[in-house]
Structures are given as structure tokens and as C-alpha cells.
N, CA, C and O atoms as a GROMACS GRO file, in nm:
protein
  432
    1MET      N    1   5.314   4.323   1.576
    1MET     CA    2   5.264   4.186   1.624
    1MET      C    3   5.268   4.097   1.509
    1MET      O    4   5.252   4.148   1.398
    2GLY      N    5   5.293   3.939   1.521
    2GLY     CA    6   5.311   3.832   1.446
    2GLY      C    7   5.169   3.812   1.357
    2GLY      O    8   5.070   3.866   1.405
    3LYS      N    9   5.158   3.755   1.260
    3LYS     CA   10   5.064   3.722   1.210
    3LYS      C   11   4.995   3.575   1.226
    3LYS      O   12   5.077   3.487   1.202
    4SER      N   13   4.890   3.536   1.253
    4SER     CA   14   4.843   3.389   1.312
    4SER      C   15   4.788   3.343   1.158
    4SER      O   16   4.735   3.407   1.067
    5LYS      N   17   4.824   3.211   1.171
    5LYS     CA   18   4.765   3.150   1.069
    5LYS      C   19   4.615   3.104   1.082
    5LYS      O   20   4.586   3.065   1.195
    6THR      N   21   4.534   3.101   1.009
    6THR     CA   22   4.379   3.056   0.989
    6THR      C   23   4.409   2.903   0.985
    6THR      O   24   4.508   2.857   0.928
    7LYS      N   25   4.311   2.822   1.052
    7LYS     CA   26   4.287   2.699   1.033
    7LYS      C   27   4.230   2.677   0.904
    7LYS      O   28   4.134   2.745   0.868
    8ARG      N   29   4.282   2.585   0.828
    8ARG     CA   30   4.214   2.544   0.701
    8ARG      C   31   4.087   2.460   0.685
    8ARG      O   32   4.000   2.465   0.599
    9PHE      N   33   4.101   2.376   0.798
    9PHE     CA   34   3.992   2.275   0.834
    9PHE      C   35   3.944   2.288   0.947
    9PHE      O   36   4.024   2.285   1.041
   10GLY      N   37   3.806   2.307   0.974
   10GLY     CA   38   3.743   2.325   1.088
   10GLY      C   39   3.716   2.201   1.150
   10GLY      O   40   3.759   2.096   1.103
   11SER      N   41   3.652   2.208   1.248
   11SER     CA   42   3.614   2.080   1.330
   11SER      C   43   3.519   1.990   1.248
   11SER      O   44   3.469   2.036   1.145
   12LEU      N   45   3.496   1.878   1.282
   12LEU     CA   46   3.406   1.777   1.221
   12LEU      C   47   3.278   1.829   1.210
   12LEU      O   48   3.233   1.889   1.307
   13ARG      N   49   3.200   1.816   1.092
   13ARG     CA   50   3.081   1.878   1.052
   13ARG      C   51   2.983   1.769   1.084
   13ARG      O   52   3.022   1.654   1.070
   14PRO      N   53   2.844   1.795   1.130
   14PRO     CA   54   2.739   1.665   1.148
   14PRO      C   55   2.730   1.613   1.020
   14PRO      O   56   2.764   1.675   0.920
   15THR      N   57   2.682   1.495   1.023
   15THR     CA   58   2.604   1.416   0.889
   15THR      C   59   2.486   1.505   0.845
   15THR      O   60   2.409   1.551   0.930
   16PRO      N   61   2.470   1.528   0.713
   16PRO     CA   62   2.346   1.581   0.670
   16PRO      C   63   2.229   1.518   0.688
   16PRO      O   64   2.125   1.584   0.698
   17THR      N   65   2.228   1.391   0.695
   17THR     CA   66   2.094   1.294   0.723
   17THR      C   67   2.091   1.317   0.865
   17THR      O   68   1.973   1.297   0.897
   18GLY      N   69   2.144   1.341   0.948
   18GLY     CA   70   2.135   1.351   1.102
   18GLY      C   71   2.146   1.213   1.141
   18GLY      O   72   2.087   1.187   1.246
   19LEU      N   73   2.199   1.131   1.092
   19LEU     CA   74   2.205   0.973   1.151
   19LEU      C   75   2.322   0.931   1.196
   19LEU      O   76   2.413   0.944   1.113
   20ASP      N   77   2.354   0.882   1.305
   20ASP     CA   78   2.494   0.814   1.332
   20ASP      C   79   2.540   0.700   1.274
   20ASP      O   80   2.492   0.587   1.288
   21LEU      N   81   2.634   0.732   1.207
   21LEU     CA   82   2.704   0.638   1.105
   21LEU      C   83   2.737   0.502   1.175
   21LEU      O   84   2.730   0.390   1.123
   22THR      N   85   2.776   0.534   1.318
   22THR     CA   86   2.828   0.397   1.389
   22THR      C   87   2.710   0.325   1.424
   22THR      O   88   2.723   0.211   1.467
   23ASN      N   89   2.593   0.378   1.412
   23ASN     CA   90   2.477   0.297   1.464
   23ASN      C   91   2.445   0.187   1.326
   23ASN      O   92   2.463   0.204   1.205
   24GLY      N   93   2.395   0.081   1.397
   24GLY     CA   94   2.354  -0.040   1.276
   24GLY      C   95   2.238  -0.025   1.208
   24GLY      O   96   2.211  -0.090   1.107
   25ASP      N   97   2.144   0.084   1.275
   25ASP     CA   98   2.035   0.106   1.200
   25ASP      C   99   2.043   0.205   1.096
   25ASP      O  100   1.944   0.222   1.026
   26ALA      N  101   2.154   0.280   1.074
   26ALA     CA  102   2.189   0.360   0.966
   26ALA      C  103   2.141   0.330   0.850
   26ALA      O  104   2.068   0.409   0.792
   27ASN      N  105   2.174   0.216   0.801
   27ASN     CA  106   2.134   0.151   0.680
   27ASN      C  107   1.997   0.118   0.650
   27ASN      O  108   1.947   0.112   0.538
   28ALA      N  109   1.936   0.096   0.770
   28ALA     CA  110   1.788   0.055   0.741
   28ALA      C  111   1.702   0.205   0.727
   28ALA      O  112   1.590   0.218   0.676
   29GLU      N  113   1.774   0.297   0.778
   29GLU     CA  114   1.708   0.408   0.766
   29GLU      C  115   1.730   0.480   0.633
   29GLU      O  116   1.637   0.538   0.578
   30VAL      N  117   1.844   0.477   0.584
   30VAL     CA  118   1.863   0.512   0.446
   30VAL      C  119   1.797   0.427   0.342
   30VAL      O  120   1.746   0.483   0.245
   31ASP      N  121   1.792   0.304   0.353
   31ASP     CA  122   1.732   0.234   0.278
   31ASP      C  123   1.579   0.228   0.254
   31ASP      O  124   1.532   0.169   0.157
   32GLY      N  125   1.499   0.294   0.351
   32GLY     CA  126   1.380   0.333   0.372
   32GLY      C  127   1.306   0.220   0.448
   32GLY      O  128   1.186   0.242   0.470
   33THR      N  129   1.356   0.112   0.489
   33THR     CA  130   1.264   0.005   0.556
   33THR      C  131   1.225   0.060   0.686
   33THR      O  132   1.121   0.006   0.722
   34GLY      N  133   1.262   0.134   0.760
   34GLY     CA  134   1.235   0.218   0.893
   34GLY      C  135   1.225   0.314   0.928
   34GLY      O  136   1.229   0.360   1.042
   35SER      N  137   1.202   0.389   0.767
   35SER     CA  138   1.200   0.561   0.763
   35SER      C  139   1.040   0.586   0.787
   35SER      O  140   1.023   0.689   0.851
   36THR      N  141   0.931   0.525   0.755
   36THR     CA  142   0.797   0.558   0.744
   36THR      C  143   0.754   0.585   0.888
   36THR      O  144   0.702   0.693   0.915
   37GLN      N  145   0.770   0.506   0.969
   37GLN     CA  146   0.731   0.516   1.110
   37GLN      C  147   0.787   0.619   1.166
   37GLN      O  148   0.715   0.688   1.238
   38SER      N  149   0.930   0.657   1.149
   38SER     CA  150   0.990   0.755   1.212
   38SER      C  151   0.937   0.875   1.159
   38SER      O  152   0.907   0.957   1.246
   39ALA      N  153   0.911   0.918   1.017
   39ALA     CA  154   0.883   1.010   0.953
   39ALA      C  155   0.739   1.050   1.008
   39ALA      O  156   0.714   1.168   1.035
   40VAL      N  157   0.649   0.951   1.024
   40VAL     CA  158   0.518   0.977   1.092
   40VAL      C  159   0.528   1.040   1.207
   40VAL      O  160   0.478   1.150   1.231
   41ASN      N  161   0.612   0.954   1.303
   41ASN     CA  162   0.617   1.034   1.445
   41ASN      C  163   0.650   1.167   1.427
   41ASN      O  164   0.584   1.254   1.484
   42ASN      N  165   0.760   1.198   1.341
   42ASN     CA  166   0.812   1.335   1.325
   42ASN      C  167   0.693   1.443   1.266
   42ASN      O  168   0.691   1.563   1.296
   43ILE      N  169   0.624   1.396   1.205
   43ILE     CA  170   0.507   1.470   1.117
   43ILE      C  171   0.427   1.517   1.268
   43ILE      O  172   0.412   1.636   1.294
   44MET      N  173   0.379   1.409   1.358
   44MET     CA  174   0.290   1.446   1.429
   44MET      C  175   0.365   1.545   1.551
   44MET      O  176   0.294   1.616   1.622
   45GLU      N  177   0.494   1.541   1.565
   45GLU     CA  178   0.569   1.601   1.668
   45GLU      C  179   0.521   1.771   1.587
   45GLU      O  180   0.454   1.861   1.638
   46LYS      N  181   0.570   1.769   1.483
   46LYS     CA  182   0.561   1.892   1.379
   46LYS      C  183   0.451   1.977   1.414
   46LYS      O  184   0.458   2.092   1.458
   47MET      N  185   0.323   1.891   1.384
   47MET     CA  186   0.199   1.930   1.384
   47MET      C  187   0.160   2.002   1.531
   47MET      O  188   0.098   2.107   1.549
   48GLN      N  189   0.205   1.932   1.607
   48GLN     CA  190   0.149   1.987   1.751
   48GLN      C  191   0.271   2.069   1.813
   48GLN      O  192   0.273   2.056   1.936
   49ALA      N  193   0.375   2.151   1.762
   49ALA     CA  194   0.464   2.203   1.797
   49ALA      C  195   0.399   2.342   1.836
   49ALA      O  196   0.283   2.365   1.803
   50ALA      N  197   0.489   2.449   1.918
   50ALA     CA  198   0.453   2.573   1.949
   50ALA      C  199   0.453   2.638   1.886
   50ALA      O  200   0.359   2.717   1.886
   51SER      N  201   0.555   2.653   1.790
   51SER     CA  202   0.569   2.767   1.683
   51SER      C  203   0.496   2.748   1.556
   51SER      O  204   0.488   2.632   1.514
   52THR      N  205   0.435   2.854   1.480
   52THR     CA  206   0.351   2.859   1.376
   52THR      C  207   0.431   2.787   1.250
   52THR      O  208   0.373   2.712   1.172
   53GLU      N  209   0.565   2.819   1.242
   53GLU     CA  210   0.638   2.785   1.153
   53GLU      C  211   0.659   2.628   1.138
   53GLU      O  212   0.669   2.576   1.027
   54GLU      N  213   0.666   2.551   1.266
   54GLU     CA  214   0.677   2.397   1.270
   54GLU      C  215   0.532   2.332   1.245
   54GLU      O  216   0.507   2.222   1.197
   55ARG      N  217   0.458   2.415   1.283
   55ARG     CA  218   0.287   2.352   1.254
   55ARG      C  219   0.272   2.349   1.111
   55ARG      O  220   0.219   2.255   1.052
   56ALA      N  221   0.331   2.478   1.038
   56ALA     CA  222   0.282   2.479   0.893
   56ALA      C  223   0.366   2.371   0.823
   56ALA      O  224   0.321   2.297   0.736
   57CYS      N  225   0.494   2.369   0.870
   57CYS     CA  226   0.618   2.269   0.789
   57CYS      C  227   0.554   2.132   0.823
   57CYS      O  228   0.572   2.045   0.739
   58GLY      N  229   0.484   2.101   0.928
   58GLY     CA  230   0.425   1.946   0.966
   58GLY      C  231   0.328   1.941   0.870
   58GLY      O  232   0.332   1.837   0.804
   59CYS      N  233   0.239   2.024   0.836
   59CYS     CA  234   0.120   2.007   0.761
   59CYS      C  235   0.167   1.968   0.612
   59CYS      O  236   0.130   1.865   0.556
   60LYS      N  237   0.254   2.066   0.556
   60LYS     CA  238   0.324   2.062   0.433
   60LYS      C  239   0.409   1.897   0.427
   60LYS      O  240   0.390   1.814   0.337
   61ILE      N  241   0.487   1.883   0.523
   61ILE     CA  242   0.525   1.733   0.513
   61ILE      C  243   0.428   1.635   0.485
   61ILE      O  244   0.432   1.566   0.383
   62LEU      N  245   0.319   1.624   0.596
   62LEU     CA  246   0.192   1.541   0.588
   62LEU      C  247   0.128   1.534   0.423
   62LEU      O  248   0.086   1.433   0.367
   63ALA      N  249   0.136   1.666   0.369
   63ALA     CA  250   0.066   1.648   0.231
   63ALA      C  251   0.172   1.600   0.138
   63ALA      O  252   0.135   1.551   0.031
   64SER      N  253   0.286   1.606   0.165
   64SER     CA  254   0.385   1.533   0.047
   64SER      C  255   0.398   1.357   0.104
   64SER      O  256   0.426   1.263   0.029
   65VAL      N  257   0.377   1.348   0.221
   65VAL     CA  258   0.394   1.199   0.252
   65VAL      C  259   0.276   1.101   0.218
   65VAL      O  260   0.287   0.980   0.198
   66VAL      N  261   0.151   1.183   0.214
   66VAL     CA  262   0.016   1.116   0.166
   66VAL      C  263   0.035   1.060   0.014
   66VAL      O  264  -0.044   0.975  -0.028
   67SER      N  265   0.121   1.100  -0.054
   67SER     CA  266   0.129   1.061  -0.185
   67SER      C  267   0.195   0.915  -0.204
   67SER      O  268   0.177   0.846  -0.305
   68GLN      N  269   0.257   0.884  -0.116
   68GLN     CA  270   0.310   0.733  -0.077
   68GLN      C  271   0.168   0.653  -0.046
   68GLN      O  272   0.081   0.711   0.019
   69PRO      N  273   0.149   0.528  -0.090
   69PRO     CA  274   0.038   0.462  -0.066
   69PRO      C  275   0.086   0.364   0.076
   69PRO      O  276   0.007   0.299   0.144
   70SER      N  277   0.201   0.371   0.093
   70SER     CA  278   0.227   0.282   0.221
   70SER      C  279   0.204   0.350   0.368
   70SER      O  280   0.176   0.296   0.475
   71SER      N  281   0.224   0.483   0.337
   71SER     CA  282   0.188   0.570   0.443
   71SER      C  283   0.060   0.617   0.484
   71SER      O  284   0.045   0.683   0.587
   72ILE      N  285  -0.026   0.588   0.414
   72ILE     CA  286  -0.168   0.645   0.436
   72ILE      C  287  -0.244   0.545   0.540
   72ILE      O  288  -0.313   0.599   0.626
   73GLY      N  289  -0.236   0.421   0.538
   73GLY     CA  290  -0.264   0.349   0.662
   73GLY      C  291  -0.186   0.388   0.782
   73GLY      O  292  -0.249   0.408   0.886
   74LEU      N  293  -0.059   0.399   0.782
   74LEU     CA  294   0.004   0.435   0.902
   74LEU      C  295  -0.056   0.574   0.953
   74LEU      O  296  -0.092   0.600   1.068
   75LEU      N  297  -0.060   0.641   0.865
   75LEU     CA  298  -0.115   0.791   0.907
   75LEU      C  299  -0.252   0.794   0.970
   75LEU      O  300  -0.271   0.866   1.069
   76LEU      N  301  -0.344   0.724   0.922
   76LEU     CA  302  -0.462   0.698   0.962
   76LEU      C  303  -0.488   0.611   1.100
   76LEU      O  304  -0.586   0.635   1.171
   77ASN      N  305  -0.400   0.516   1.126
   77ASN     CA  306  -0.388   0.453   1.238
   77ASN      C  307  -0.308   0.550   1.348
   77ASN      O  308  -0.316   0.523   1.467
   78GLN      N  309  -0.251   0.632   1.314
   78GLN     CA  310  -0.184   0.733   1.422
   78GLN      C  311  -0.270   0.858   1.453
   78GLN      O  312  -0.241   0.943   1.536
   79ASN      N  313  -0.382   0.857   1.374
   79ASN     CA  314  -0.480   0.957   1.394
   79ASN      C  315  -0.415   1.110   1.344
   79ASN      O  316  -0.422   1.213   1.412
   80ALA      N  317  -0.357   1.101   1.224
   80ALA     CA  318  -0.319   1.224   1.175
   80ALA      C  319  -0.449   1.332   1.154
   80ALA      O  320  -0.438   1.450   1.188
   81VAL      N  321  -0.536   1.294   1.113
   81VAL     CA  322  -0.673   1.380   1.101
   81VAL      C  323  -0.700   1.424   1.227
   81VAL      O  324  -0.705   1.547   1.237
   82LYS      N  325  -0.717   1.364   1.319
   82LYS     CA  326  -0.762   1.425   1.450
   82LYS      C  327  -0.653   1.532   1.478
   82LYS      O  328  -0.695   1.635   1.530
   83ILE      N  329  -0.511   1.525   1.450
   83ILE     CA  330  -0.426   1.623   1.504
   83ILE      C  331  -0.424   1.753   1.397
   83ILE      O  332  -0.401   1.869   1.431
   84ALA      N  333  -0.451   1.712   1.277
   84ALA     CA  334  -0.452   1.810   1.180
   84ALA      C  335  -0.571   1.892   1.192
   84ALA      O  336  -0.560   2.013   1.168
   85ALA      N  337  -0.698   1.836   1.228
   85ALA     CA  338  -0.831   1.911   1.223
   85ALA      C  339  -0.833   2.048   1.308
   85ALA      O  340  -0.871   2.158   1.267
   86PRO      N  341  -0.787   2.019   1.421
   86PRO     CA  342  -0.782   2.163   1.495
   86PRO      C  343  -0.712   2.282   1.438
   86PRO      O  344  -0.742   2.398   1.464
   87LEU      N  345  -0.597   2.237   1.341
   87LEU     CA  346  -0.530   2.353   1.294
   87LEU      C  347  -0.624   2.414   1.188
   87LEU      O  348  -0.578   2.516   1.136
   88PHE      N  349  -0.740   2.378   1.145
   88PHE     CA  350  -0.812   2.479   1.064
   88PHE      C  351  -0.843   2.602   1.120
   88PHE      O  352  -0.868   2.701   1.052
   89LEU      N  353  -0.843   2.598   1.280
   89LEU     CA  354  -0.883   2.732   1.355
   89LEU      C  355  -0.749   2.790   1.401
   89LEU      O  356  -0.751   2.865   1.498
   90ASP      N  357  -0.654   2.768   1.352
   90ASP     CA  358  -0.525   2.804   1.398
   90ASP      C  359  -0.512   2.976   1.346
   90ASP      O  360  -0.557   3.018   1.239
   91PRO      N  361  -0.451   3.048   1.436
   91PRO     CA  362  -0.452   3.201   1.411
   91PRO      C  363  -0.397   3.203   1.293
   91PRO      O  364  -0.473   3.256   1.212
   92CYS      N  365  -0.287   3.164   1.242
   92CYS     CA  366  -0.198   3.183   1.119
   92CYS      C  367  -0.235   3.110   1.023
   92CYS      O  368  -0.254   2.989   1.027
   93LEU      N  369  -0.251   3.212   0.896
   93LEU     CA  370  -0.319   3.171   0.777
   93LEU      C  371  -0.238   3.062   0.705
   93LEU      O  372  -0.298   2.974   0.643
   94ASP      N  373  -0.109   3.065   0.710
   94ASP     CA  374  -0.052   2.948   0.664
   94ASP      C  375  -0.071   2.836   0.714
   94ASP      O  376  -0.072   2.742   0.635
   95VAL      N  377  -0.086   2.816   0.817
   95VAL     CA  378  -0.096   2.686   0.905
   95VAL      C  379  -0.225   2.663   0.869
   95VAL      O  380  -0.244   2.545   0.840
   96ARG      N  381  -0.331   2.739   0.860
   96ARG     CA  382  -0.472   2.678   0.798
   96ARG      C  383  -0.480   2.641   0.666
   96ARG      O  384  -0.563   2.560   0.627
   97LYS      N  385  -0.399   2.695   0.592
   97LYS     CA  386  -0.400   2.649   0.446
   97LYS      C  387  -0.344   2.537   0.447
   97LYS      O  388  -0.410   2.446   0.396
   98SER      N  389  -0.213   2.505   0.500
   98SER     CA  390  -0.145   2.410   0.479
   98SER      C  391  -0.230   2.278   0.551
   98SER      O  392  -0.222   2.164   0.505
   99ALA      N  393  -0.295   2.306   0.645
   99ALA     CA  394  -0.386   2.186   0.723
   99ALA      C  395  -0.501   2.165   0.605
   99ALA      O  396  -0.540   2.054   0.569
  100LEU      N  397  -0.532   2.248   0.570
  100LEU     CA  398  -0.664   2.225   0.474
  100LEU      C  399  -0.621   2.139   0.337
  100LEU      O  400  -0.686   2.050   0.283
  101GLY      N  401  -0.500   2.189   0.299
  101GLY     CA  402  -0.463   2.114   0.165
  101GLY      C  403  -0.397   1.975   0.213
  101GLY      O  404  -0.379   1.894   0.123
  102ALA      N  405  -0.363   1.941   0.329
  102ALA     CA  406  -0.311   1.825   0.350
  102ALA      C  407  -0.424   1.725   0.376
  102ALA      O  408  -0.410   1.609   0.338
  103ILE      N  409  -0.548   1.767   0.445
  103ILE     CA  410  -0.665   1.703   0.489
  103ILE      C  411  -0.726   1.663   0.336
  103ILE      O  412  -0.764   1.547   0.322
  104ARG      N  413  -0.735   1.739   0.239
  104ARG     CA  414  -0.776   1.754   0.116
  104ARG      C  415  -0.715   1.608   0.041
  104ARG      O  416  -0.772   1.514  -0.014
  105LEU      N  417  -0.584   1.634   0.068
  105LEU     CA  418  -0.481   1.495  -0.030
  105LEU      C  419  -0.527   1.384   0.070
  105LEU      O  420  -0.572   1.286   0.011
  106VAL      N  421  -0.527   1.377   0.191
  106VAL     CA  422  -0.563   1.256   0.249
  106VAL      C  423  -0.690   1.205   0.201
  106VAL      O  424  -0.717   1.085   0.189
  107SER      N  425  -0.768   1.307   0.173
  107SER     CA  426  -0.938   1.253   0.143
  107SER      C  427  -0.919   1.179   0.012
  107SER      O  428  -1.002   1.091  -0.013
  108ASN      N  429  -0.823   1.200  -0.075
  108ASN     CA  430  -0.849   1.144  -0.228
  108ASN      C  431  -0.793   1.028  -0.224
  108ASN      O  432  -0.793   0.955  -0.324
   0.00000   0.00000   0.00000
């Protein structure tokens, strides 16, 4: 049988940032003007997720975002502490450690 040539170039890959480049809001997201609110919403969703990896990841992201002074007020307005506090009793040790570390950084 004959040999078939493989394609050198695959289909279009998704953008690594996850933003739609045809949308006008993409520049605002990349510049950081509208990214704080969406980042806080993403953190809240991750901390309330069903999987333990998502909850631990959400707490670790919360700990890293707290270092930005502009996000602390937004996190407190969104009740991030009320969402993270029940994670102290999570069955997974990694989630508990991440939640405790995040709340410790919020209190500083």
C-alpha cells in the first residue's frame, strides 16, 4: 500500500491566555484594568469547587493575590474569608494548609 503523508501543521490552537482576540475587551484584560474583578470571581469559584485540587488551587491563588494592595478590599467585599474559613475543616490536608496560609496572609 502507498504511504500517506502526515500533516505538518495541525488545526488552530487555542490562545494560551484564553481570551478571544476578536473581542474588544481583550486589551483591557491583558492590560490589567478589568482583570482584578474577574480574578476574584475565579478564585471564589475555585474555592467552592467539588474537587479537592480545585479548592487547594483556589486557596493558593488567593494567597498570591493578597500581595496586591488593590485586591484586598475587593476580596473582603466579596467575602473571601467567609468562603475560605469552612475549608479549615476540609478532609484533604492540602486544602486545609492552603486555606490557613491564605487567611494568614489576608490578616497581615
